[in-house]
N, CA, C and O atoms as a GROMACS GRO file, in nm:
protein
  316
    1UNK      N    1   7.675   0.004   6.930
    1UNK     CA    2   7.766   0.106   6.975
    1UNK      C    3   7.879   0.126   6.875
    1UNK      O    4   7.925   0.238   6.855
    2UNK      N    5   7.923   0.018   6.812
    2UNK     CA    6   8.037   0.028   6.721
    2UNK      C    7   8.000   0.076   6.582
    2UNK      O    8   8.087   0.117   6.506
    3UNK      N    9   7.874   0.073   6.549
    3UNK     CA   10   7.835   0.115   6.414
    3UNK      C   11   7.740   0.234   6.413
    3UNK      O   12   7.759   0.328   6.336
    4UNK      N   13   7.638   0.231   6.496
    4UNK     CA   14   7.534   0.333   6.490
    4UNK      C   15   7.586   0.471   6.530
    4UNK      O   16   7.565   0.568   6.457
    5UNK      N   17   7.653   0.480   6.642
    5UNK     CA   18   7.704   0.610   6.688
    5UNK      C   19   7.809   0.666   6.592
    5UNK      O   20   7.800   0.784   6.556
    6UNK      N   21   7.909   0.587   6.549
    6UNK     CA   22   8.005   0.643   6.454
    6UNK      C   23   7.944   0.683   6.320
    6UNK      O   24   7.984   0.783   6.261
    7UNK      N   25   7.847   0.606   6.271
    7UNK     CA   26   7.782   0.644   6.145
    7UNK      C   27   7.705   0.774   6.160
    7UNK      O   28   7.708   0.859   6.070
    8UNK      N   29   7.636   0.791   6.271
    8UNK     CA   30   7.567   0.918   6.297
    8UNK      C   31   7.667   1.032   6.309
    8UNK      O   32   7.641   1.144   6.264
    9UNK      N   33   7.781   1.004   6.371
    9UNK     CA   34   7.885   1.105   6.386
    9UNK      C   35   7.941   1.147   6.252
    9UNK      O   36   7.972   1.265   6.232
   10UNK      N   37   7.955   1.054   6.159
   10UNK     CA   38   8.004   1.088   6.024
   10UNK      C   39   7.916   1.194   5.960
   10UNK      O   40   7.966   1.291   5.904
   11UNK      N   41   7.785   1.175   5.969
   11UNK     CA   42   7.694   1.268   5.903
   11UNK      C   43   7.686   1.402   5.977
   11UNK      O   44   7.663   1.506   5.914
   12UNK      N   45   7.704   1.401   6.107
   12UNK     CA   46   7.709   1.527   6.182
   12UNK      C   47   7.838   1.602   6.149
   12UNK      O   48   7.837   1.724   6.130
   13UNK      N   49   7.949   1.529   6.142
   13UNK     CA   50   8.078   1.593   6.114
   13UNK      C   51   8.089   1.640   5.969
   13UNK      O   52   8.178   1.719   5.936
   14UNK      N   53   8.001   1.592   5.885
   14UNK     CA   54   8.000   1.640   5.745
   14UNK      C   55   7.969   1.789   5.740
   14UNK      O   56   8.003   1.856   5.642
   15UNK      N   57   7.903   1.840   5.842
   15UNK     CA   58   7.869   1.982   5.848
   15UNK      C   59   7.990   2.071   5.879
   15UNK      O   60   7.986   2.192   5.855
   16UNK      N   61   8.096   2.012   5.932
   16UNK     CA   62   8.217   2.087   5.964
   16UNK      C   63   8.298   2.105   5.836
   16UNK      O   64   8.307   2.012   5.755
   17UNK      N   65   8.357   2.223   5.816
   17UNK     CA   66   8.434   2.247   5.692
   17UNK      C   67   8.550   2.148   5.676
   17UNK      O   68   8.606   2.100   5.774
   18UNK      N   69   8.585   2.120   5.551
   18UNK     CA   70   8.689   2.021   5.521
   18UNK      C   71   8.829   2.066   5.559
   18UNK      O   72   8.919   1.983   5.568
   19UNK      N   73   8.850   2.195   5.583
   19UNK     CA   74   8.983   2.238   5.624
   19UNK      C   75   9.013   2.196   5.768
   19UNK      O   76   9.127   2.209   5.813
   20UNK      N   77   8.914   2.147   5.840
   20UNK     CA   78   8.932   2.093   5.975
   20UNK      C   79   8.926   1.940   5.974
   20UNK      O   80   8.870   1.879   6.065
   21UNK      N   81   8.982   1.880   5.870
   21UNK     CA   82   8.971   1.735   5.853
   21UNK      C   83   9.038   1.658   5.966
   21UNK      O   84   8.987   1.553   6.007
   22UNK      N   85   9.150   1.707   6.016
   22UNK     CA   86   9.216   1.639   6.127
   22UNK      C   87   9.126   1.633   6.249
   22UNK      O   88   9.117   1.530   6.316
   23UNK      N   89   9.059   1.741   6.279
   23UNK     CA   90   8.965   1.745   6.391
   23UNK      C   91   8.851   1.647   6.368
   23UNK      O   92   8.810   1.577   6.461
   24UNK      N   93   8.800   1.642   6.248
   24UNK     CA   94   8.691   1.550   6.217
   24UNK      C   95   8.734   1.405   6.237
   24UNK      O   96   8.657   1.325   6.291
   25UNK      N   97   8.854   1.372   6.195
   25UNK     CA   98   8.902   1.234   6.209
   25UNK      C   99   8.921   1.198   6.356
   25UNK      O  100   8.886   1.088   6.398
   26UNK      N  101   8.977   1.291   6.434
   26UNK     CA  102   8.997   1.266   6.577
   26UNK      C  103   8.863   1.245   6.647
   26UNK      O  104   8.850   1.153   6.728
   27UNK      N  105   8.766   1.328   6.617
   27UNK     CA  106   8.634   1.312   6.679
   27UNK      C  107   8.567   1.182   6.638
   27UNK      O  108   8.500   1.117   6.719
   28UNK      N  109   8.584   1.144   6.513
   28UNK     CA  110   8.525   1.019   6.465
   28UNK      C  111   8.590   0.898   6.531
   28UNK      O  112   8.520   0.804   6.570
   29UNK      N  113   8.721   0.899   6.544
   29UNK     CA  114   8.789   0.787   6.610
   29UNK      C  115   8.746   0.777   6.756
   29UNK      O  116   8.726   0.667   6.807
   30UNK      N  117   8.732   0.890   6.822
   30UNK     CA  118   8.689   0.884   6.962
   30UNK      C  119   8.546   0.833   6.975
   30UNK      O  120   8.512   0.772   7.076
   31UNK      N  121   8.462   0.856   6.875
   31UNK     CA  122   8.326   0.802   6.879
   31UNK      C  123   8.323   0.653   6.848
   31UNK      O  124   8.230   0.583   6.887
   32UNK      N  125   8.426   0.604   6.778
   32UNK     CA  126   8.427   0.463   6.737
   32UNK      C  127   8.508   0.373   6.830
   32UNK      O  128   8.512   0.252   6.810
   33UNK      N  129   8.570   0.430   6.931
   33UNK     CA  130   8.653   0.348   7.021
   33UNK      C  131   8.567   0.259   7.110
   33UNK      O  132   8.448   0.285   7.129
   34UNK      N  133   8.628   0.153   7.164
   34UNK     CA  134   8.551   0.060   7.247
   34UNK      C  135   8.508   0.119   7.381
   34UNK      O  136   8.558   0.223   7.424
   35UNK      N  137   8.415   0.050   7.444
   35UNK     CA  138   8.368   0.094   7.575
   35UNK      C  139   8.481   0.085   7.675
   35UNK      O  140   8.574   0.006   7.658
   36UNK      N  141   8.473   0.165   7.780
   36UNK     CA  142   8.580   0.169   7.878
   36UNK      C  143   8.569   0.060   7.983
   36UNK      O  144   8.464  -0.002   8.001
   37UNK      N  145   8.678   0.038   8.050
   37UNK     CA  146   8.684  -0.064   8.155
   37UNK      C  147   8.599  -0.025   8.275
   37UNK      O  148   8.574  -0.108   8.363
   38UNK      N  149   8.555   0.099   8.281
   38UNK     CA  150   8.474   0.143   8.394
   38UNK      C  151   8.345   0.062   8.407
   38UNK      O  152   8.287   0.055   8.515
   39UNK      N  153   8.299   0.002   8.298
   39UNK     CA  154   8.179  -0.083   8.304
   39UNK      C  155   8.200  -0.197   8.404
   39UNK      O  156   8.116  -0.221   8.489
   40UNK      N  157   8.313  -0.265   8.392
   40UNK     CA  158   8.342  -0.376   8.482
   40UNK      C  159   8.369  -0.326   8.624
   40UNK      O  160   8.330  -0.391   8.721
   41UNK      N  161   8.435  -0.211   8.636
   41UNK     CA  162   8.465  -0.158   8.770
   41UNK      C  163   8.338  -0.118   8.844
   41UNK      O  164   8.324  -0.146   8.963
   42UNK      N  165   8.245  -0.053   8.773
   42UNK     CA  166   8.119  -0.015   8.838
   42UNK      C  167   8.038  -0.139   8.876
   42UNK      O  168   7.976  -0.143   8.982
   43UNK      N  169   8.040  -0.239   8.791
   43UNK     CA  170   7.968  -0.363   8.822
   43UNK      C  171   8.023  -0.428   8.948
   43UNK      O  172   7.947  -0.475   9.032
   44UNK      N  173   8.154  -0.430   8.962
   44UNK     CA  174   8.213  -0.489   9.081
   44UNK      C  175   8.186  -0.404   9.205
   44UNK      O  176   8.159  -0.457   9.313
   45UNK      N  177   8.192  -0.272   9.189
   45UNK     CA  178   8.168  -0.183   9.302
   45UNK      C  179   8.026  -0.195   9.356
   45UNK      O  180   8.004  -0.187   9.476
   46UNK      N  181   7.930  -0.214   9.266
   46UNK     CA  182   7.790  -0.220   9.308
   46UNK      C  183   7.736  -0.363   9.310
   46UNK      O  184   7.617  -0.385   9.290
   47UNK      N  185   7.824  -0.460   9.334
   47UNK     CA  186   7.790  -0.601   9.349
   47UNK      C  187   7.716  -0.657   9.227
   47UNK      O  188   7.623  -0.737   9.242
   48UNK      N  189   7.755  -0.615   9.110
   48UNK     CA  190   7.696  -0.667   8.987
   48UNK      C  191   7.783  -0.778   8.931
   48UNK      O  192   7.877  -0.824   8.997
   49UNK      N  193   7.754  -0.819   8.813
   49UNK     CA  194   7.828  -0.926   8.747
   49UNK      C  195   7.947  -0.865   8.673
   49UNK      O  196   7.939  -0.836   8.554
   50UNK      N  197   8.057  -0.847   8.745
   50UNK     CA  198   8.173  -0.781   8.687
   50UNK      C  199   8.242  -0.868   8.582
   50UNK      O  200   8.309  -0.815   8.494
   51UNK      N  201   8.227  -0.999   8.591
   51UNK     CA  202   8.285  -1.088   8.489
   51UNK      C  203   8.216  -1.064   8.354
   51UNK      O  204   8.280  -1.064   8.249
   52UNK      N  205   8.085  -1.046   8.358
   52UNK     CA  206   8.012  -1.015   8.235
   52UNK      C  207   8.057  -0.880   8.180
   52UNK      O  208   8.074  -0.865   8.059
   53UNK      N  209   8.076  -0.782   8.267
   53UNK     CA  210   8.124  -0.651   8.224
   53UNK      C  211   8.261  -0.659   8.160
   53UNK      O  212   8.288  -0.592   8.060
   54UNK      N  213   8.348  -0.742   8.217
   54UNK     CA  214   8.482  -0.760   8.159
   54UNK      C  215   8.474  -0.828   8.023
   54UNK      O  216   8.551  -0.795   7.933
   55UNK      N  217   8.381  -0.923   8.006
   55UNK     CA  218   8.364  -0.988   7.876
   55UNK      C  219   8.315  -0.888   7.772
   55UNK      O  220   8.358  -0.891   7.657
   56UNK      N  221   8.224  -0.799   7.812
   56UNK     CA  222   8.174  -0.697   7.720
   56UNK      C  223   8.287  -0.605   7.676
   56UNK      O  224   8.297  -0.571   7.558
   57UNK      N  225   8.371  -0.564   7.769
   57UNK     CA  226   8.484  -0.476   7.736
   57UNK      C  227   8.579  -0.549   7.640
   57UNK      O  228   8.625  -0.489   7.543
   58UNK      N  229   8.607  -0.675   7.665
   58UNK     CA  230   8.695  -0.752   7.578
   58UNK      C  231   8.636  -0.767   7.438
   58UNK      O  232   8.706  -0.749   7.338
   59UNK      N  233   8.510  -0.800   7.430
   59UNK     CA  234   8.444  -0.814   7.300
   59UNK      C  235   8.444  -0.681   7.225
   59UNK      O  236   8.469  -0.677   7.104
   60UNK      N  237   8.416  -0.575   7.295
   60UNK     CA  238   8.414  -0.443   7.234
   60UNK      C  239   8.551  -0.406   7.178
   60UNK      O  240   8.561  -0.348   7.070
   61UNK      N  241   8.655  -0.440   7.250
   61UNK     CA  242   8.791  -0.412   7.204
   61UNK      C  243   8.825  -0.495   7.081
   61UNK      O  244   8.886  -0.443   6.987
   62UNK      N  245   8.788  -0.621   7.081
   62UNK     CA  246   8.814  -0.706   6.965
   62UNK      C  247   8.737  -0.658   6.842
   62UNK      O  248   8.791  -0.659   6.731
   63UNK      N  249   8.613  -0.618   6.860
   63UNK     CA  250   8.533  -0.569   6.747
   63UNK      C  251   8.589  -0.440   6.689
   63UNK      O  252   8.576  -0.414   6.570
   64UNK      N  253   8.652  -0.359   6.774
   64UNK     CA  254   8.704  -0.232   6.726
   64UNK      C  255   8.819  -0.250   6.627
   64UNK      O  256   8.849  -0.158   6.550
   65UNK      N  257   8.884  -0.366   6.627
   65UNK     CA  258   8.989  -0.394   6.530
   65UNK      C  259   8.932  -0.392   6.388
   65UNK      O  260   9.000  -0.356   6.293
   66UNK      N  261   8.807  -0.430   6.376
   66UNK     CA  262   8.741  -0.433   6.246
   66UNK      C  263   8.663  -0.304   6.220
   66UNK      O  264   8.668  -0.250   6.110
   67UNK      N  265   8.592  -0.257   6.321
   67UNK     CA  266   8.499  -0.147   6.298
   67UNK      C  267   8.565  -0.011   6.280
   67UNK      O  268   8.516   0.071   6.202
   68UNK      N  269   8.675   0.016   6.350
   68UNK     CA  270   8.738   0.149   6.336
   68UNK      C  271   8.790   0.170   6.194
   68UNK      O  272   8.761   0.275   6.136
   69UNK      N  273   8.865   0.077   6.134
   69UNK     CA  274   8.905   0.100   5.995
   69UNK      C  275   8.786   0.107   5.899
   69UNK      O  276   8.788   0.184   5.803
   70UNK      N  277   8.682   0.027   5.925
   70UNK     CA  278   8.563   0.032   5.842
   70UNK      C  279   8.496   0.169   5.849
   70UNK      O  280   8.459   0.226   5.746
   71UNK      N  281   8.480   0.221   5.969
   71UNK     CA  282   8.417   0.352   5.987
   71UNK      C  283   8.500   0.462   5.921
   71UNK      O  284   8.445   0.552   5.858
   72UNK      N  285   8.633   0.455   5.935
   72UNK     CA  286   8.718   0.556   5.873
   72UNK      C  287   8.711   0.551   5.722
   72UNK      O  288   8.713   0.655   5.656
   73UNK      N  289   8.703   0.433   5.665
   73UNK     CA  290   8.692   0.423   5.519
   73UNK      C  291   8.556   0.475   5.471
   73UNK      O  292   8.548   0.536   5.365
   74UNK      N  293   8.450   0.450   5.546
   74UNK     CA  294   8.319   0.505   5.510
   74UNK      C  295   8.322   0.657   5.518
   74UNK      O  296   8.266   0.725   5.433
   75UNK      N  297   8.388   0.710   5.620
   75UNK     CA  298   8.397   0.855   5.636
   75UNK      C  299   8.471   0.918   5.518
   75UNK      O  300   8.431   1.024   5.471
   76UNK      N  301   8.576   0.856   5.472
   76UNK     CA  302   8.652   0.913   5.359
   76UNK      C  303   8.567   0.916   5.232
   76UNK      O  304   8.583   1.006   5.149
   77UNK      N  305   8.479   0.820   5.217
   77UNK     CA  306   8.390   0.819   5.100
   77UNK      C  307   8.284   0.928   5.114
   77UNK      O  308   8.253   0.998   5.017
   78UNK      N  309   8.227   0.942   5.234
   78UNK     CA  310   8.117   1.038   5.254
   78UNK      C  311   8.167   1.182   5.254
   78UNK      O  312   8.100   1.270   5.202
   79UNK      N  313   8.286   1.205   5.313
   79UNK     CA  314   8.335   1.342   5.320
   79UNK      C  315   8.396   1.383   5.188
   79UNK      O  316   8.444   1.496   5.174
   0.00000   0.00000   0.00000
C-alpha cells in the first residue's frame, strides 16, 4: 500500500501538465498517506480483531515517515 499505489500514481500523474504541479503533489501525498483508523473501528463494530487493526494502523503510520519523503523524491526525479 505504501509503495505500489503511490508509484502507480506517479506515472499516472505524469500525464498531467507541469503547470499543475501543486495539484500533482497534493494528489500524490494523499495516495501515499497511511491507512485510516476506520479499519480498527470496523473490526470492533463487526466483532473482529480490532487490536490487530489498530496495530496495522500504527505500523502504517510509522512506515509513512519513511515512505512519503521517498515517494516525493522519486516523483521529483520522474516529473
